[in-house]
N, C-alpha and C positions, 0 to 999 in steps of 0.2 A: 818442692820435689825432694824426696828423701834419697840419700845416697846409699848405695849398696856396699857391703864390705868388699875390699879388694880381692879377698880370697876366702872361700868357704871351705872348711875342713870336711872332707868326706869320710865316711866310715872306714874305707880302706886305708886312708892316711892316718887316722886316729888309732886304729886297732893295734899296730905294733907298739905304740906308746902305752896303751892300756895294758897290754901283755907284759911289757917291760916293767912297768911300775908295780903291777900285781905280783910278778915274779920276785920283785925286791921286797915284798911284804907290805907295800903301801896300800892304803885305802884311797879310792878316788871318788870324788863327787862330780857327777855330770848330769846333764839333761839327756834323757833317752832320745835317740836320733829322731824317730818319727813313728807314728802308728797309734792305733786305738785298741790294740789287742789286750791291753791290761786295764781298760776301763772296767769298772768305775774307780779302781784304786789309783791308777796313774793317769794324769791328764797330759796329753801331748803339748809340749812347749811350756808347761806350767810347773810341773813337779820334777824335782831332781832326785836322783838315787845316789847312794854311796855303795860303790863296788868294793868288795874285799877279796883277798886271795881265796882260792878254793880250799875247802877242808879236804881231808883225805877221802871222804865219801859224803855225798849230799843226802839229805833226809827229805821225807815227804813235807811239802809246803815250802821248801826252800825256793828261792827265786833266782835261778842262774841266768847268766848271759852266755849265749852260745852262738856258734856260727854254723850255718848250713853249708853243705858242700858247694853250693852256688856262690858262697861268699857273704850272703846276707846275715846280719847280726840280729839276734832275737833275744827277748827276755820274756820267758813264760814260767809258770809255776810247776814244780815237780808234784805230780799227783800220784805217782807210784814209783817205787824203787825196785828194780829187777836185779838179778845177779850181774848182768853185763851191760845194762843200759838203764836210762831213766825215761819215764813217760811224763811228758809235759803238756800243759794246756794253758792258753792265755785266758784271763778272766772274761774276756769278751770274744772268745773263739769257741768253736764247736768240734774241732778235729784234734785228736790226740797226736802227739809227735813223739817219736822214739829217738832218743838222743844218746850217743856214745860218749863216754868220758873224754875222748880226744877232742870233741867239739866244744867243750866247756872253756870259758874264758875267765869268769869270775862269778861271784855270788853277791846279791844285794844284802847288805847288812843293816841298812836303814834307808829311809826316804823322807823327803821333805815335801809335805803337801801344804801349799800356802806358806805360812810362817811356822807351821808345826813340824818338828822333827819326830819321826816315828821309827823306833827301833824294831827290827823284825822279831825280837824276843819279847816284845810287849804283849801282855795277856789279851788286850783288845784286838790287836792285829792277828794274833794266833787264832782267836775265836772267829774273826772275819774269814781267815783262810779255811778253817774247818767247815764253816757254814757255806761259803761260796762253792767249795768243791763238792760238798754233800748235796747241794741243790742243783748240780749240773744237769741231771736228767730233766728236772722241772724247767730249768732255763731253756734247754734245747726244745722241749715240747712247746713252751710258750713262743719261742721264735718261729717254729713251724706254724703254729696257730695264727700268729700275727701275719705271716706270709700268705696263708690261705685266705684270711679275712681281706687282706689287701687285694688279692686276685678276684675274689668273689663278691665283695660288698661294694656296691656302686651307688 
């Protein structure tokens, strides 16, 4: 029988520490809390990210960590930059989110997939971002077709 840890750190307990360290200019490496919204790039419980302090302004394809008004912490890609907000989308989601700068916590500077560290400035990663965002309409159409087939093909 395996023993469980005495205490599990919840998002709301870790968030003040993240904010404090980022405000001090430190980079933090951590496993994203949970979720599949960034598949296929990030795998839940397997891949770690490095969070860096926020730049003055985010750019398209940046990967910020932000907090919803409900308190939930999310990491999704910037797909459009507006004057007063950012439009974000998870790699495995199909709804755009409009994020105010006040919601931002930090930005991913690198991630570790398996044993390989990938910097977000790497040409291969930048190409992945451009292609993945560009094929969004096709991905959305394929998801709908898959749902239709499941409902009608028996």
